[in-house]
Each structure stands twice: as C-alpha cells, then as structure tokens.
mmJSON file of the N, C-alpha and C atoms, coordinates in Angstrom:
{"data_MODEL":{"atom_site":{
"group_PDB":["ATOM","ATOM","ATOM","ATOM","ATOM","ATOM","ATOM","ATOM","ATOM","ATOM","ATOM","ATOM","ATOM","ATOM","ATOM","ATOM","ATOM","ATOM","ATOM","ATOM","ATOM","ATOM","ATOM","ATOM","ATOM","ATOM","ATOM","ATOM","ATOM","ATOM","ATOM","ATOM","ATOM","ATOM","ATOM","ATOM","ATOM","ATOM","ATOM","ATOM","ATOM","ATOM","ATOM","ATOM","ATOM","ATOM","ATOM","ATOM","ATOM","ATOM","ATOM","ATOM","ATOM","ATOM","ATOM","ATOM","ATOM","ATOM","ATOM","ATOM","ATOM","ATOM","ATOM","ATOM","ATOM","ATOM","ATOM","ATOM","ATOM","ATOM","ATOM","ATOM","ATOM","ATOM","ATOM","ATOM","ATOM","ATOM","ATOM","ATOM","ATOM","ATOM","ATOM","ATOM","ATOM","ATOM","ATOM","ATOM","ATOM","ATOM","ATOM","ATOM","ATOM","ATOM","ATOM","ATOM","ATOM","ATOM","ATOM","ATOM","ATOM","ATOM","ATOM","ATOM","ATOM","ATOM","ATOM","ATOM","ATOM","ATOM","ATOM","ATOM","ATOM","ATOM","ATOM","ATOM","ATOM","ATOM","ATOM","ATOM","ATOM","ATOM","ATOM","ATOM","ATOM","ATOM","ATOM","ATOM","ATOM","ATOM","ATOM","ATOM","ATOM","ATOM","ATOM","ATOM","ATOM","ATOM","ATOM","ATOM","ATOM","ATOM","ATOM","ATOM","ATOM","ATOM","ATOM","ATOM","ATOM","ATOM","ATOM","ATOM","ATOM","ATOM","ATOM","ATOM","ATOM","ATOM","ATOM","ATOM","ATOM","ATOM","ATOM","ATOM","ATOM","ATOM","ATOM","ATOM","ATOM","ATOM","ATOM","ATOM","ATOM","ATOM","ATOM","ATOM","ATOM","ATOM","ATOM","ATOM","ATOM","ATOM","ATOM","ATOM","ATOM","ATOM","ATOM","ATOM","ATOM","ATOM","ATOM","ATOM","ATOM","ATOM","ATOM","ATOM","ATOM","ATOM","ATOM","ATOM","ATOM","ATOM","ATOM","ATOM","ATOM","ATOM","ATOM"],
"id":[1,2,3,4,5,6,7,8,9,10,11,12,13,14,15,16,17,18,19,20,21,22,23,24,25,26,27,28,29,30,31,32,33,34,35,36,37,38,39,40,41,42,43,44,45,46,47,48,49,50,51,52,53,54,55,56,57,58,59,60,61,62,63,64,65,66,67,68,69,70,71,72,73,74,75,76,77,78,79,80,81,82,83,84,85,86,87,88,89,90,91,92,93,94,95,96,97,98,99,100,101,102,103,104,105,106,107,108,109,110,111,112,113,114,115,116,117,118,119,120,121,122,123,124,125,126,127,128,129,130,131,132,133,134,135,136,137,138,139,140,141,142,143,144,145,146,147,148,149,150,151,152,153,154,155,156,157,158,159,160,161,162,163,164,165,166,167,168,169,170,171,172,173,174,175,176,177,178,179,180,181,182,183,184,185,186,187,188,189,190,191,192,193,194,195,196,197,198,199,200,201,202,203,204,205,206,207],
"type_symbol":["N","C","C","N","C","C","N","C","C","N","C","C","N","C","C","N","C","C","N","C","C","N","C","C","N","C","C","N","C","C","N","C","C","N","C","C","N","C","C","N","C","C","N","C","C","N","C","C","N","C","C","N","C","C","N","C","C","N","C","C","N","C","C","N","C","C","N","C","C","N","C","C","N","C","C","N","C","C","N","C","C","N","C","C","N","C","C","N","C","C","N","C","C","N","C","C","N","C","C","N","C","C","N","C","C","N","C","C","N","C","C","N","C","C","N","C","C","N","C","C","N","C","C","N","C","C","N","C","C","N","C","C","N","C","C","N","C","C","N","C","C","N","C","C","N","C","C","N","C","C","N","C","C","N","C","C","N","C","C","N","C","C","N","C","C","N","C","C","N","C","C","N","C","C","N","C","C","N","C","C","N","C","C","N","C","C","N","C","C","N","C","C","N","C","C","N","C","C","N","C","C","N","C","C","N","C","C"],
"label_atom_id":["N","CA","C","N","CA","C","N","CA","C","N","CA","C","N","CA","C","N","CA","C","N","CA","C","N","CA","C","N","CA","C","N","CA","C","N","CA","C","N","CA","C","N","CA","C","N","CA","C","N","CA","C","N","CA","C","N","CA","C","N","CA","C","N","CA","C","N","CA","C","N","CA","C","N","CA","C","N","CA","C","N","CA","C","N","CA","C","N","CA","C","N","CA","C","N","CA","C","N","CA","C","N","CA","C","N","CA","C","N","CA","C","N","CA","C","N","CA","C","N","CA","C","N","CA","C","N","CA","C","N","CA","C","N","CA","C","N","CA","C","N","CA","C","N","CA","C","N","CA","C","N","CA","C","N","CA","C","N","CA","C","N","CA","C","N","CA","C","N","CA","C","N","CA","C","N","CA","C","N","CA","C","N","CA","C","N","CA","C","N","CA","C","N","CA","C","N","CA","C","N","CA","C","N","CA","C","N","CA","C","N","CA","C","N","CA","C","N","CA","C","N","CA","C","N","CA","C","N","CA","C","N","CA","C","N","CA","C","N","CA","C"],
"label_alt_id":[null,null,null,null,null,null,null,null,null,null,null,null,null,null,null,null,null,null,null,null,null,null,null,null,null,null,null,null,null,null,null,null,null,null,null,null,null,null,null,null,null,null,null,null,null,null,null,null,null,null,null,null,null,null,null,null,null,null,null,null,null,null,null,null,null,null,null,null,null,null,null,null,null,null,null,null,null,null,null,null,null,null,null,null,null,null,null,null,null,null,null,null,null,null,null,null,null,null,null,null,null,null,null,null,null,null,null,null,null,null,null,null,null,null,null,null,null,null,null,null,null,null,null,null,null,null,null,null,null,null,null,null,null,null,null,null,null,null,null,null,null,null,null,null,null,null,null,null,null,null,null,null,null,null,null,null,null,null,null,null,null,null,null,null,null,null,null,null,null,null,null,null,null,null,null,null,null,null,null,null,null,null,null,null,null,null,null,null,null,null,null,null,null,null,null,null,null,null,null,null,null,null,null,null,null,null,null],
"label_comp_id":["MET","MET","MET","ASN","ASN","ASN","GLY","GLY","GLY","LEU","LEU","LEU","GLU","GLU","GLU","THR","THR","THR","GLU","GLU","GLU","TYR","TYR","TYR","ASN","ASN","ASN","GLY","GLY","GLY","ALA","ALA","ALA","LEU","LEU","LEU","LYS","LYS","LYS","CYS","CYS","CYS","GLU","GLU","GLU","ILE","ILE","ILE","LYS","LYS","LYS","ASP","ASP","ASP","GLY","GLY","GLY","THR","THR","THR","THR","THR","THR","PRO","PRO","PRO","GLU","GLU","GLU","SER","SER","SER","LYS","LYS","LYS","ALA","ALA","ALA","GLU","GLU","GLU","ILE","ILE","ILE","ARG","ARG","ARG","GLN","GLN","GLN","LEU","LEU","LEU","GLY","GLY","GLY","PHE","PHE","PHE","LYS","LYS","LYS","THR","THR","THR","HIS","HIS","HIS","GLY","GLY","GLY","LEU","LEU","LEU","VAL","VAL","VAL","VAL","VAL","VAL","TYR","TYR","TYR","ASP","ASP","ASP","LEU","LEU","LEU","ALA","ALA","ALA","GLY","GLY","GLY","ASN","ASN","ASN","ILE","ILE","ILE","LYS","LYS","LYS","ALA","ALA","ALA","LYS","LYS","LYS","LEU","LEU","LEU","ASP","ASP","ASP","GLY","GLY","GLY","HIS","HIS","HIS","GLN","GLN","GLN","LEU","LEU","LEU","SER","SER","SER","GLU","GLU","GLU","GLU","GLU","GLU","GLU","GLU","GLU","ILE","ILE","ILE","ARG","ARG","ARG","GLU","GLU","GLU","ALA","ALA","ALA","LEU","LEU","LEU","GLY","GLY","GLY","LYS","LYS","LYS","ALA","ALA","ALA","LEU","LEU","LEU"],
"label_asym_id":["A","A","A","A","A","A","A","A","A","A","A","A","A","A","A","A","A","A","A","A","A","A","A","A","A","A","A","A","A","A","A","A","A","A","A","A","A","A","A","A","A","A","A","A","A","A","A","A","A","A","A","A","A","A","A","A","A","A","A","A","A","A","A","A","A","A","A","A","A","A","A","A","A","A","A","A","A","A","A","A","A","A","A","A","A","A","A","A","A","A","A","A","A","A","A","A","A","A","A","A","A","A","A","A","A","A","A","A","A","A","A","A","A","A","A","A","A","A","A","A","A","A","A","A","A","A","A","A","A","A","A","A","A","A","A","A","A","A","A","A","A","A","A","A","A","A","A","A","A","A","A","A","A","A","A","A","A","A","A","A","A","A","A","A","A","A","A","A","A","A","A","A","A","A","A","A","A","A","A","A","A","A","A","A","A","A","A","A","A","A","A","A","A","A","A","A","A","A","A","A","A","A","A","A","A","A","A"],
"label_entity_id":["1","1","1","1","1","1","1","1","1","1","1","1","1","1","1","1","1","1","1","1","1","1","1","1","1","1","1","1","1","1","1","1","1","1","1","1","1","1","1","1","1","1","1","1","1","1","1","1","1","1","1","1","1","1","1","1","1","1","1","1","1","1","1","1","1","1","1","1","1","1","1","1","1","1","1","1","1","1","1","1","1","1","1","1","1","1","1","1","1","1","1","1","1","1","1","1","1","1","1","1","1","1","1","1","1","1","1","1","1","1","1","1","1","1","1","1","1","1","1","1","1","1","1","1","1","1","1","1","1","1","1","1","1","1","1","1","1","1","1","1","1","1","1","1","1","1","1","1","1","1","1","1","1","1","1","1","1","1","1","1","1","1","1","1","1","1","1","1","1","1","1","1","1","1","1","1","1","1","1","1","1","1","1","1","1","1","1","1","1","1","1","1","1","1","1","1","1","1","1","1","1","1","1","1","1","1","1"],
"label_seq_id":[1,1,1,2,2,2,3,3,3,4,4,4,5,5,5,6,6,6,7,7,7,8,8,8,9,9,9,10,10,10,11,11,11,12,12,12,13,13,13,14,14,14,15,15,15,16,16,16,17,17,17,18,18,18,19,19,19,20,20,20,21,21,21,22,22,22,23,23,23,24,24,24,25,25,25,26,26,26,27,27,27,28,28,28,29,29,29,30,30,30,31,31,31,32,32,32,33,33,33,34,34,34,35,35,35,36,36,36,37,37,37,38,38,38,39,39,39,40,40,40,41,41,41,42,42,42,43,43,43,44,44,44,45,45,45,46,46,46,47,47,47,48,48,48,49,49,49,50,50,50,51,51,51,52,52,52,53,53,53,54,54,54,55,55,55,56,56,56,57,57,57,58,58,58,59,59,59,60,60,60,61,61,61,62,62,62,63,63,63,64,64,64,65,65,65,66,66,66,67,67,67,68,68,68,69,69,69],
"pdbx_PDB_ins_code":[null,null,null,null,null,null,null,null,null,null,null,null,null,null,null,null,null,null,null,null,null,null,null,null,null,null,null,null,null,null,null,null,null,null,null,null,null,null,null,null,null,null,null,null,null,null,null,null,null,null,null,null,null,null,null,null,null,null,null,null,null,null,null,null,null,null,null,null,null,null,null,null,null,null,null,null,null,null,null,null,null,null,null,null,null,null,null,null,null,null,null,null,null,null,null,null,null,null,null,null,null,null,null,null,null,null,null,null,null,null,null,null,null,null,null,null,null,null,null,null,null,null,null,null,null,null,null,null,null,null,null,null,null,null,null,null,null,null,null,null,null,null,null,null,null,null,null,null,null,null,null,null,null,null,null,null,null,null,null,null,null,null,null,null,null,null,null,null,null,null,null,null,null,null,null,null,null,null,null,null,null,null,null,null,null,null,null,null,null,null,null,null,null,null,null,null,null,null,null,null,null,null,null,null,null,null,null],
"Cartn_x":[-18.163,-17.245,-18.127,-19.072,-19.723,-20.315,-20.747,-21.044,-19.912,-18.833,-17.54,-17.298,-17.67,-17.251,-18.203,-19.401,-20.346,-19.744,-19.535,-19.428,-18.144,-17.048,-15.885,-16.041,-17.108,-17.619,-16.568,-16.268,-15.639,-14.014,-13.715,-12.063,-11.66,-12.847,-12.386,-13.135,-12.422,-13.151,-12.783,-13.864,-13.899,-14.112,-13.263,-13.217,-13.245,-14.595,-14.717,-14.525,-13.444,-13.005,-13.719,-13.925,-14.313,-13.031,-12.836,-11.886,-11.479,-12.508,-12.497,-11.954,-11.714,-11.08,-9.745,-8.994,-7.453,-6.674,-7.213,-6.458,-6.409,-7.563,-7.691,-7.022,-6.916,-6.15,-4.982,-4.453,-2.848,-2.571,-3.307,-2.989,-3.315,-4.124,-4.379,-3.021,-2.514,-1.273,-0.27,-0.022,1.133,1.143,-0.156,-0.342,-0.007,0.272,0.519,-0.879,-2.049,-3.198,-3.299,-4.366,-4.526,-5.813,-6.857,-8.197,-8.72,-8.745,-9.37,-8.503,-8.708,-7.896,-8.37,-7.895,-8.077,-7.109,-6.946,-5.583,-5.948,-5.387,-5.424,-4.33,-4.644,-3.714,-3.904,-2.924,-2.999,-3.236,-3.257,-3.601,-2.373,-1.078,-0.102,-0.12,-1.227,-1.14,-0.197,0.598,1.202,0.35,0.91,-0.186,0.406,-0.585,-0.471,-0.872,-1.651,-1.973,-2.514,-2.521,-2.879,-3.459,-4.691,-5.343,-5.614,-5.3,-5.364,-6.677,-7.475,-8.737,-10.076,-11.012,-12.524,-13.219,-13.089,-13.854,-13.167,-12.976,-12.228,-13.283,-12.871,-13.628,-13.652,-14.765,-14.852,-13.587,-13.23,-12.106,-10.886,-10.77,-9.433,-9.3,-10.638,-10.707,-10.48,-11.27,-10.947,-9.475,-8.996,-7.393,-6.497,-6.826,-5.957,-6.418,-7.845,-7.94,-7.195,-7.255,-6.363,-4.927,-4.28,-2.824,-2.797,-3.863,-3.912,-4.682,-5.493,-6.206,-5.588],
"Cartn_y":[-1.134,-1.322,-2.206,-1.244,-1.698,-3.122,-3.587,-4.988,-6.034,-5.654,-6.576,-6.46,-5.525,-5.548,-6.493,-6.572,-7.595,-8.875,-9.261,-10.372,-10.922,-10.074,-10.82,-10.992,-10.694,-11.243,-10.554,-9.03,-8.669,-8.587,-9.41,-9.565,-8.141,-7.38,-6.275,-5.128,-3.878,-2.743,-1.73,-1.166,0.064,1.562,2.111,3.626,4.477,4.89,5.9,7.422,8.14,9.588,10.779,11.529,12.759,13.104,13.083,13.486,14.978,15.625,17.252,18.133,17.338,18.277,18.534,19.402,19.641,18.521,17.965,16.8,15.678,15.434,14.119,14.706,15.754,15.892,15.897,16.373,15.945,14.635,13.908,12.357,11.73,12.296,11.535,11.847,12.973,13.509,12.613,12.546,11.704,10.182,9.521,8.155,8.201,9.073,8.983,9.039,9.36,9.309,10.365,10.421,11.92,12.416,11.665,12.242,11.357,10.019,8.891,7.498,6.895,5.554,4.556,3.492,2.544,2.06,2.017,1.529,0.371,-0.548,-1.836,-1.794,-1.896,-2.237,-3.381,-4.069,-5.257,-4.859,-5.671,-5.247,-4.489,-4.407,-3.782,-2.39,-2.184,-0.634,-0.57,-1.688,-1.4,-1.537,-0.642,-0.821,-1.915,-2.58,-4.105,-3.921,-3.004,-2.439,-1.194,-0.719,0.946,0.718,1.014,1.2,2.704,3.143,4.411,4.592,5.648,5.567,5.405,5.881,5.931,4.458,4.261,2.996,1.706,1.326,-0.022,-0.997,-2.081,-3.406,-4.264,-4.767,-6.015,-6.909,-7.351,-8.246,-7.636,-6.283,-5.701,-5.448,-5.047,-4.976,-6.256,-7.37,-8.376,-9.064,-8.996,-9.267,-8.154,-7.235,-6.031,-6.769,-6.948,-7.531,-8.722,-9.453,-10.871,-10.805,-9.393,-9.307,-9.115,-8.717,-8.308,-9.364,-10.299,-11.106,-12.286],
"Cartn_z":[-3.709,-2.891,-1.503,-1.151,-0.057,-0.375,-1.264,-1.558,-1.501,-1.627,-1.479,-0.144,0.588,2.147,2.667,2.349,2.948,2.611,1.169,0.766,1.498,1.753,2.387,3.933,4.504,5.75,7.052,6.766,7.913,7.648,6.649,6.249,5.397,4.834,4.153,4.796,4.862,5.342,4.21,3.867,2.451,3.312,2.653,3.075,1.963,1.43,0.376,0.78,0.165,0.808,-0.341,0.233,-0.633,-1.369,-2.603,-3.406,-3.412,-3.105,-3.382,-2.384,-0.907,0.042,-0.388,0.336,0.251,0.709,2.001,2.369,1.24,0.616,-0.057,-1.285,-2.014,-3.053,-2.846,-1.65,-1.502,-1.591,-0.873,-0.549,-2.019,-2.793,-4.16,-5.1,-5.004,-5.56,-5.092,-3.838,-2.889,-3.354,-3.717,-4.192,-5.663,-6.226,-7.833,-8.798,-8.176,-9.036,-9.765,-10.742,-11.604,-10.621,-10.736,-10.144,-9.065,-9.289,-8.391,-8.426,-7.41,-7.499,-6.229,-6.421,-5.373,-4.739,-3.452,-2.804,-1.831,-1.983,-0.827,-0.085,1.179,2.387,2.81,3.669,4.285,5.584,6.722,7.888,8.5,8.099,8.833,8.23,7.178,6.746,5.58,5.148,3.959,2.423,1.731,0.366,-0.459,-0.811,-1.417,-2.992,-3.325,-4.695,-4.832,-5.897,-6.191,-7.896,-7.917,-9.124,-9.41,-10.528,-10.977,-11.758,-11.404,-12.274,-11.597,-12.274,-11.666,-12.031,-13.412,-14.065,-13.85,-12.719,-12.489,-12.57,-13.178,-13.353,-12.129,-11.977,-10.955,-10.793,-11.918,-11.899,-11.591,-11.937,-11.413,-9.961,-9.358,-8.188,-7.2,-7.629,-6.897,-6.939,-8.136,-8.208,-7.238,-7.103,-6.217,-4.74,-4.486,-3.038,-2.582,-3.872,-3.57,-2.977,-3.39,-3.151,-1.517,-0.942,0.565,1.651,0.666,1.826,1.809],
"occupancy":[1.0,1.0,1.0,1.0,1.0,1.0,1.0,1.0,1.0,1.0,1.0,1.0,1.0,1.0,1.0,1.0,1.0,1.0,1.0,1.0,1.0,1.0,1.0,1.0,1.0,1.0,1.0,1.0,1.0,1.0,1.0,1.0,1.0,1.0,1.0,1.0,1.0,1.0,1.0,1.0,1.0,1.0,1.0,1.0,1.0,1.0,1.0,1.0,1.0,1.0,1.0,1.0,1.0,1.0,1.0,1.0,1.0,1.0,1.0,1.0,1.0,1.0,1.0,1.0,1.0,1.0,1.0,1.0,1.0,1.0,1.0,1.0,1.0,1.0,1.0,1.0,1.0,1.0,1.0,1.0,1.0,1.0,1.0,1.0,1.0,1.0,1.0,1.0,1.0,1.0,1.0,1.0,1.0,1.0,1.0,1.0,1.0,1.0,1.0,1.0,1.0,1.0,1.0,1.0,1.0,1.0,1.0,1.0,1.0,1.0,1.0,1.0,1.0,1.0,1.0,1.0,1.0,1.0,1.0,1.0,1.0,1.0,1.0,1.0,1.0,1.0,1.0,1.0,1.0,1.0,1.0,1.0,1.0,1.0,1.0,1.0,1.0,1.0,1.0,1.0,1.0,1.0,1.0,1.0,1.0,1.0,1.0,1.0,1.0,1.0,1.0,1.0,1.0,1.0,1.0,1.0,1.0,1.0,1.0,1.0,1.0,1.0,1.0,1.0,1.0,1.0,1.0,1.0,1.0,1.0,1.0,1.0,1.0,1.0,1.0,1.0,1.0,1.0,1.0,1.0,1.0,1.0,1.0,1.0,1.0,1.0,1.0,1.0,1.0,1.0,1.0,1.0,1.0,1.0,1.0,1.0,1.0,1.0,1.0,1.0,1.0,1.0,1.0,1.0,1.0,1.0,1.0],
"B_iso_or_equiv":[0.0,0.0,0.0,0.0,0.0,0.0,0.0,0.0,0.0,0.0,0.0,0.0,0.0,0.0,0.0,0.0,0.0,0.0,0.0,0.0,0.0,0.0,0.0,0.0,0.0,0.0,0.0,0.0,0.0,0.0,0.0,0.0,0.0,0.0,0.0,0.0,0.0,0.0,0.0,0.0,0.0,0.0,0.0,0.0,0.0,0.0,0.0,0.0,0.0,0.0,0.0,0.0,0.0,0.0,0.0,0.0,0.0,0.0,0.0,0.0,0.0,0.0,0.0,0.0,0.0,0.0,0.0,0.0,0.0,0.0,0.0,0.0,0.0,0.0,0.0,0.0,0.0,0.0,0.0,0.0,0.0,0.0,0.0,0.0,0.0,0.0,0.0,0.0,0.0,0.0,0.0,0.0,0.0,0.0,0.0,0.0,0.0,0.0,0.0,0.0,0.0,0.0,0.0,0.0,0.0,0.0,0.0,0.0,0.0,0.0,0.0,0.0,0.0,0.0,0.0,0.0,0.0,0.0,0.0,0.0,0.0,0.0,0.0,0.0,0.0,0.0,0.0,0.0,0.0,0.0,0.0,0.0,0.0,0.0,0.0,0.0,0.0,0.0,0.0,0.0,0.0,0.0,0.0,0.0,0.0,0.0,0.0,0.0,0.0,0.0,0.0,0.0,0.0,0.0,0.0,0.0,0.0,0.0,0.0,0.0,0.0,0.0,0.0,0.0,0.0,0.0,0.0,0.0,0.0,0.0,0.0,0.0,0.0,0.0,0.0,0.0,0.0,0.0,0.0,0.0,0.0,0.0,0.0,0.0,0.0,0.0,0.0,0.0,0.0,0.0,0.0,0.0,0.0,0.0,0.0,0.0,0.0,0.0,0.0,0.0,0.0,0.0,0.0,0.0,0.0,0.0,0.0],
"pdbx_formal_charge":[null,null,null,null,null,null,null,null,null,null,null,null,null,null,null,null,null,null,null,null,null,null,null,null,null,null,null,null,null,null,null,null,null,null,null,null,null,null,null,null,null,null,null,null,null,null,null,null,null,null,null,null,null,null,null,null,null,null,null,null,null,null,null,null,null,null,null,null,null,null,null,null,null,null,null,null,null,null,null,null,null,null,null,null,null,null,null,null,null,null,null,null,null,null,null,null,null,null,null,null,null,null,null,null,null,null,null,null,null,null,null,null,null,null,null,null,null,null,null,null,null,null,null,null,null,null,null,null,null,null,null,null,null,null,null,null,null,null,null,null,null,null,null,null,null,null,null,null,null,null,null,null,null,null,null,null,null,null,null,null,null,null,null,null,null,null,null,null,null,null,null,null,null,null,null,null,null,null,null,null,null,null,null,null,null,null,null,null,null,null,null,null,null,null,null,null,null,null,null,null,null,null,null,null,null,null,null],
"auth_seq_id":[1,1,1,2,2,2,3,3,3,4,4,4,5,5,5,6,6,6,7,7,7,8,8,8,9,9,9,10,10,10,11,11,11,12,12,12,13,13,13,14,14,14,15,15,15,16,16,16,17,17,17,18,18,18,19,19,19,20,20,20,21,21,21,22,22,22,23,23,23,24,24,24,25,25,25,26,26,26,27,27,27,28,28,28,29,29,29,30,30,30,31,31,31,32,32,32,33,33,33,34,34,34,35,35,35,36,36,36,37,37,37,38,38,38,39,39,39,40,40,40,41,41,41,42,42,42,43,43,43,44,44,44,45,45,45,46,46,46,47,47,47,48,48,48,49,49,49,50,50,50,51,51,51,52,52,52,53,53,53,54,54,54,55,55,55,56,56,56,57,57,57,58,58,58,59,59,59,60,60,60,61,61,61,62,62,62,63,63,63,64,64,64,65,65,65,66,66,66,67,67,67,68,68,68,69,69,69],
"auth_comp_id":["MET","MET","MET","ASN","ASN","ASN","GLY","GLY","GLY","LEU","LEU","LEU","GLU","GLU","GLU","THR","THR","THR","GLU","GLU","GLU","TYR","TYR","TYR","ASN","ASN","ASN","GLY","GLY","GLY","ALA","ALA","ALA","LEU","LEU","LEU","LYS","LYS","LYS","CYS","CYS","CYS","GLU","GLU","GLU","ILE","ILE","ILE","LYS","LYS","LYS","ASP","ASP","ASP","GLY","GLY","GLY","THR","THR","THR","THR","THR","THR","PRO","PRO","PRO","GLU","GLU","GLU","SER","SER","SER","LYS","LYS","LYS","ALA","ALA","ALA","GLU","GLU","GLU","ILE","ILE","ILE","ARG","ARG","ARG","GLN","GLN","GLN","LEU","LEU","LEU","GLY","GLY","GLY","PHE","PHE","PHE","LYS","LYS","LYS","THR","THR","THR","HIS","HIS","HIS","GLY","GLY","GLY","LEU","LEU","LEU","VAL","VAL","VAL","VAL","VAL","VAL","TYR","TYR","TYR","ASP","ASP","ASP","LEU","LEU","LEU","ALA","ALA","ALA","GLY","GLY","GLY","ASN","ASN","ASN","ILE","ILE","ILE","LYS","LYS","LYS","ALA","ALA","ALA","LYS","LYS","LYS","LEU","LEU","LEU","ASP","ASP","ASP","GLY","GLY","GLY","HIS","HIS","HIS","GLN","GLN","GLN","LEU","LEU","LEU","SER","SER","SER","GLU","GLU","GLU","GLU","GLU","GLU","GLU","GLU","GLU","ILE","ILE","ILE","ARG","ARG","ARG","GLU","GLU","GLU","ALA","ALA","ALA","LEU","LEU","LEU","GLY","GLY","GLY","LYS","LYS","LYS","ALA","ALA","ALA","LEU","LEU","LEU"],
"auth_asym_id":["A","A","A","A","A","A","A","A","A","A","A","A","A","A","A","A","A","A","A","A","A","A","A","A","A","A","A","A","A","A","A","A","A","A","A","A","A","A","A","A","A","A","A","A","A","A","A","A","A","A","A","A","A","A","A","A","A","A","A","A","A","A","A","A","A","A","A","A","A","A","A","A","A","A","A","A","A","A","A","A","A","A","A","A","A","A","A","A","A","A","A","A","A","A","A","A","A","A","A","A","A","A","A","A","A","A","A","A","A","A","A","A","A","A","A","A","A","A","A","A","A","A","A","A","A","A","A","A","A","A","A","A","A","A","A","A","A","A","A","A","A","A","A","A","A","A","A","A","A","A","A","A","A","A","A","A","A","A","A","A","A","A","A","A","A","A","A","A","A","A","A","A","A","A","A","A","A","A","A","A","A","A","A","A","A","A","A","A","A","A","A","A","A","A","A","A","A","A","A","A","A","A","A","A","A","A","A"],
"auth_atom_id":["N","CA","C","N","CA","C","N","CA","C","N","CA","C","N","CA","C","N","CA","C","N","CA","C","N","CA","C","N","CA","C","N","CA","C","N","CA","C","N","CA","C","N","CA","C","N","CA","C","N","CA","C","N","CA","C","N","CA","C","N","CA","C","N","CA","C","N","CA","C","N","CA","C","N","CA","C","N","CA","C","N","CA","C","N","CA","C","N","CA","C","N","CA","C","N","CA","C","N","CA","C","N","CA","C","N","CA","C","N","CA","C","N","CA","C","N","CA","C","N","CA","C","N","CA","C","N","CA","C","N","CA","C","N","CA","C","N","CA","C","N","CA","C","N","CA","C","N","CA","C","N","CA","C","N","CA","C","N","CA","C","N","CA","C","N","CA","C","N","CA","C","N","CA","C","N","CA","C","N","CA","C","N","CA","C","N","CA","C","N","CA","C","N","CA","C","N","CA","C","N","CA","C","N","CA","C","N","CA","C","N","CA","C","N","CA","C","N","CA","C","N","CA","C","N","CA","C","N","CA","C","N","CA","C","N","CA","C","N","CA","C"],
"pdbx_PDB_model_num":[1,1,1,1,1,1,1,1,1,1,1,1,1,1,1,1,1,1,1,1,1,1,1,1,1,1,1,1,1,1,1,1,1,1,1,1,1,1,1,1,1,1,1,1,1,1,1,1,1,1,1,1,1,1,1,1,1,1,1,1,1,1,1,1,1,1,1,1,1,1,1,1,1,1,1,1,1,1,1,1,1,1,1,1,1,1,1,1,1,1,1,1,1,1,1,1,1,1,1,1,1,1,1,1,1,1,1,1,1,1,1,1,1,1,1,1,1,1,1,1,1,1,1,1,1,1,1,1,1,1,1,1,1,1,1,1,1,1,1,1,1,1,1,1,1,1,1,1,1,1,1,1,1,1,1,1,1,1,1,1,1,1,1,1,1,1,1,1,1,1,1,1,1,1,1,1,1,1,1,1,1,1,1,1,1,1,1,1,1,1,1,1,1,1,1,1,1,1,1,1,1,1,1,1,1,1,1]
}}}
C-alpha cells in the first residue's frame, strides 16, 4: 500500500491499522470483515469500496481505489 501511496502523488493516503487491538477488532466486525480487509474512503469520508480478506490482488486494490479517485 505504501508503494501505491507514493505512486498516486499525494492523492492517496494509506493507513494500516493493528488489527489485534480491541478497538480495531470492533471496527473490523462493524465493517463486516472476518479478520482483515481494505476500506477505500472518498475525501468526504464516505466508504467507496470494501474488500474482505488479507490476500488481495493488485488489480482488486487498484479497481477499489478507482472508485474513490
């Protein structure tokens, strides 16, 4: 994800969270994920895409990003 953040020249901000904290576990459940996931928000904070899982392909990630950019 950090590589994509650099590639998108400031148009993308990545935040990787520790999924083991009680707060993060609650957020994971609230978002409907099993254990891991990727959430893409627009500038207004609206969810534009949610991808469940840990082994996401670059193509899946780029498609999700395209929904917000």
